[in-house]
C-alpha positions in Angstrom: 22.0 -39.6 -43.1 24.1 -37.3 -44.0 23.3 -34.0 -44.7 24.8 -34.4 -48.3 22.4 -37.5 -49.0 19.3 -36.0 -47.5 19.7 -32.8 -49.8 20.1 -34.9 -53.3 18.6 -38.3 -52.4 20.3 -42.1 -52.2 22.0 -42.9 -55.3 24.6 -41.7 -57.6 24.8 -42.0 -61.4 28.4 -42.0 -62.4 29.0 -42.4 -66.4 32.3 -43.2 -67.1 33.0 -43.9 -63.9 35.4 -46.8 -63.4 39.1 -45.6 -63.1 40.6 -41.8 -63.5 38.2 -38.9 -62.6 35.5 -41.0 -62.7 36.2 -43.2 -59.6 37.5 -40.3 -58.2 34.1 -38.4 -58.3 32.2 -41.8 -57.1 35.0 -42.1 -54.1 34.0 -39.0 -53.3 30.2 -39.0 -53.4 30.5 -42.2 -51.2 32.6 -40.1 -48.5 29.7 -37.8 -48.7 27.1 -40.8 -47.9 25.5 -41.6 -51.5 25.5 -45.1 -53.1 26.9 -45.7 -56.4 25.6 -46.5 -59.7 29.2 -47.0 -61.5 28.8 -47.0 -65.6 31.4 -48.0 -67.4 32.4 -49.6 -71.3 35.4 -51.8 -69.6 34.4 -55.0 -68.1 37.5 -55.1 -66.6 37.6 -51.6 -64.8 34.1 -52.1 -63.5 35.5 -55.5 -61.9 38.7 -53.9 -60.8 36.0 -51.0 -59.2 33.9 -53.5 -57.6 36.7 -55.2 -56.3 38.2 -52.8 -54.1 34.8 -50.4 -53.5 33.0 -52.4 -50.6 36.6 -52.2 -48.6 36.5 -48.7 -49.0 33.2 -48.1 -48.5 31.6 -50.9 -46.7 28.1 -48.9 -45.3 28.0 -48.2 -49.1 25.4 -49.5 -51.9 27.4 -49.9 -55.4 25.7 -50.7 -58.7 28.1 -51.9 -61.8 26.9 -51.5 -65.1 28.9 -52.2 -68.4 27.2 -49.8 -71.1 29.8 -48.5 -73.7 28.3 -44.6 -74.3 29.4 -44.7 -78.0 26.7 -46.7 -79.1 23.4 -46.2 -80.0 20.3 -46.3 -77.6 22.6 -47.4 -74.6 20.7 -44.9 -72.5 18.0 -47.4 -72.4 20.0 -49.8 -70.9 21.0 -47.5 -68.4 17.8 -45.8 -67.6 16.1 -49.4 -66.8 18.5 -50.0 -64.5 18.6 -46.4 -62.7 15.1 -45.7 -62.9 14.2 -48.6 -60.4 16.5 -46.7 -57.5 15.8 -43.5 -55.5 18.3 -41.1 -57.9 19.7 -37.7 -56.6 23.1 -37.2 -58.5 24.1 -37.6 -61.7 28.0 -36.7 -62.9 29.0 -37.4 -66.6 32.4 -38.1 -67.0 32.5 -40.4 -70.1 34.7 -39.0 -73.4 35.9 -40.2 -76.4 38.4 -39.0 -78.9 40.5 -39.7 -81.7 43.4 -37.0 -82.7 43.9 -36.0 -86.7 42.8 -33.9 -88.8 39.0 -33.7 -89.5 38.5 -35.3 -92.4 40.8 -37.9 -91.9 38.8 -39.8 -89.1 36.5 -42.3 -90.3 32.9 -41.2 -90.2 32.5 -44.1 -88.3 34.6 -43.1 -85.4 32.8 -39.5 -85.6 29.7 -41.1 -84.9 31.1 -42.5 -81.6 32.5 -39.5 -80.4 29.3 -37.6 -81.1 27.5 -40.5 -79.0 29.7 -40.2 -76.2 30.6 -36.7 -76.3 26.9 -35.2 -77.4 24.0 -37.4 -77.9 23.9 -39.8 -75.1 25.2 -37.0 -72.7 21.9 -34.8 -73.8 19.9 -38.0 -73.2 21.6 -38.7 -69.7 20.9 -34.9 -68.7 17.6 -34.9 -70.0 16.4 -38.0 -68.7 17.8 -37.4 -65.1 17.0 -33.9 -64.5 13.1 -34.6 -65.9 13.7 -36.7 -62.2 14.8 -34.0 -60.3 12.9 -32.0 -61.3 9.8 -34.0 -60.1 11.7 -34.6 -57.2 12.1 -30.7 -56.1 15.6 -31.9 -55.5 19.1 -33.3 -57.1 22.5 -32.9 -58.2 24.4 -32.8 -61.7 28.1 -32.6 -62.2 29.6 -32.3 -65.5 33.1 -32.2 -66.4 34.3 -30.2 -69.3 37.8 -29.1 -70.5 40.0 -26.1 -72.0 39.7 -27.9 -75.5 35.9 -26.9 -74.9 36.6 -23.0 -74.3 38.7 -22.6 -78.0 38.7 -24.6 -81.2 41.0 -27.5 -80.8 42.9 -28.4 -84.1 43.6 -32.2 -84.4 41.3 -32.7 -81.5 38.3 -30.7 -83.1 35.0 -33.1 -82.5 36.4 -33.4 -78.9 37.0 -30.0 -78.4 33.3 -29.1 -80.0 31.6 -31.4 -77.2 33.2 -29.9 -74.8 32.3 -27.4 -75.4 28.6 -28.1 -75.9 28.6 -29.9 -72.2 30.1 -26.4 -71.1 27.5 -24.5 -72.2 24.5 -26.3 -72.1 25.0 -27.2 -68.4 25.6 -24.0 -67.4 22.2 -22.9 -69.2 20.6 -25.8 -68.0 22.1 -24.9 -64.1 20.3 -21.4 -64.7 17.3 -22.9 -65.4 17.2 -25.4 -62.5 17.9 -22.4 -59.6 13.2 -22.7 -59.8 13.6 -26.8 -59.2 15.8 -27.1 -56.0 18.2 -28.8 -58.2 22.4 -27.6 -57.9 23.7 -27.9 -61.8 27.6 -27.5 -62.5 30.0 -27.7 -65.2 33.7 -28.0 -64.1 36.4 -27.4 -66.6 39.7 -29.1 -66.1 43.1 -28.1 -67.3 45.7 -31.0 -67.6 45.0 -33.9 -65.2 47.1 -37.1 -64.3 44.1 -39.7 -65.2 45.4 -42.9 -67.3 43.7 -41.7 -70.5 44.8 -38.4 -70.7 48.6 -39.8 -69.8 47.6 -42.1 -72.6 47.2 -39.2 -75.1 49.5 -36.5 -73.7 52.2 -35.3 -76.8 55.5 -36.7 -76.5 58.9 -34.9 -75.9 59.1 -31.7 -73.7 55.3 -30.4 -74.3 54.5 -33.3 -73.2 56.6 -32.8 -70.2 55.7 -29.5 -69.5 52.1 -30.2 -69.2 52.8 -33.1 -66.7 54.6 -30.5 -64.7 51.3 -28.7 -64.7 48.7 -31.3 -64.5 46.5 -31.9 -61.5 45.8 -35.2 -59.7 42.5 -36.6 -59.7 41.8 -36.4 -56.1 42.8 -32.9 -56.0 40.8 -31.9 -58.8 37.7 -33.5 -57.6 38.3 -32.0 -53.9 38.2 -28.6 -55.2 35.2 -29.1 -57.7 32.9 -30.2 -54.3 34.3 -27.1 -52.6 32.4 -25.1 -55.2 29.6 -27.4 -56.1 26.3 -25.7 -55.1 27.8 -22.5 -55.3 28.3 -21.7 -59.2 27.2 -22.9 -62.3 30.6 -23.0 -64.1 33.6 -23.7 -63.0 37.2 -23.4 -63.7 39.3 -26.0 -61.7 42.8 -25.3 -60.6 45.1 -21.6 -60.7 46.9 -23.1 -64.5 43.6 -23.2 -66.1 42.0 -19.8 -64.5 45.0 -17.8 -65.5 45.0 -19.4 -68.7 41.5 -18.5 -70.1 42.2 -15.1 -68.9 45.0 -14.5 -70.8 43.1 -15.8 -73.7 40.6 -13.9 -73.4 42.1 -10.7 -72.8 45.4 -10.7 -74.5 45.0 -13.2 -77.5 43.0 -13.3 -80.8 40.2 -16.2 -80.9 42.7 -17.3 -84.0 45.9 -16.7 -81.7 44.2 -19.1 -79.2 43.3 -22.1 -81.7 47.0 -22.0 -83.2 48.5 -22.3 -79.5 46.1 -25.4 -79.2 47.0 -26.9 -82.5 50.9 -26.6 -82.2 50.5 -28.9 -79.6 49.8 -31.7 -81.7 52.3 -30.9 -85.2 
């Protein structure tokens, strides 16, 4: 048993796990000795993950679960599977956004975003924190974004969801100190994941963003250098500098305008 498994438990549940940052977190946790529950909405991505993971980590157990976190009550399906295992770690990576003016986005799409970014996130956090508190051990890693540090015009609900994840995870982290549970929210800037590459602005703006984007591997390695030491962490030098500038040199309206101009 590795030190990491001894500290946290056997299985890690990763939600939004089959590619990009989620996949990299799975691989990092597997390298640290944890078995993996890979939850993702895409059957194709899950099948690709399941085809490569056993070759890369032959000594680790893998459970895959297709579940669409934009749907109501989908967590019941997830919990039925994971409650049968010894779970000691959870990471919520899943996210959903749709660009455009708030009122021009259909309500059904707002509801899907709420389910992924807020409701089902909170259901998972509440459920696994309860398990970890009873065990007096566990680990939680959730991902936020610079869009959650300020308002994010034309991406408003996504930014609000990331702000929610950041705030509630950091608060739960303090509470969990008394329960021997390590809880951390990592706030990311530009990251070269398939989803982010697909949704970046075009032209010179998109090119400039990609020049400063961190790879998933570098992002996750930096996160785990600090996991268990702090409850909130900004990943990468550019996000750290950006947040410092926003807080010391600009008004909140100025920062919101800066974010909005990316998509005008």
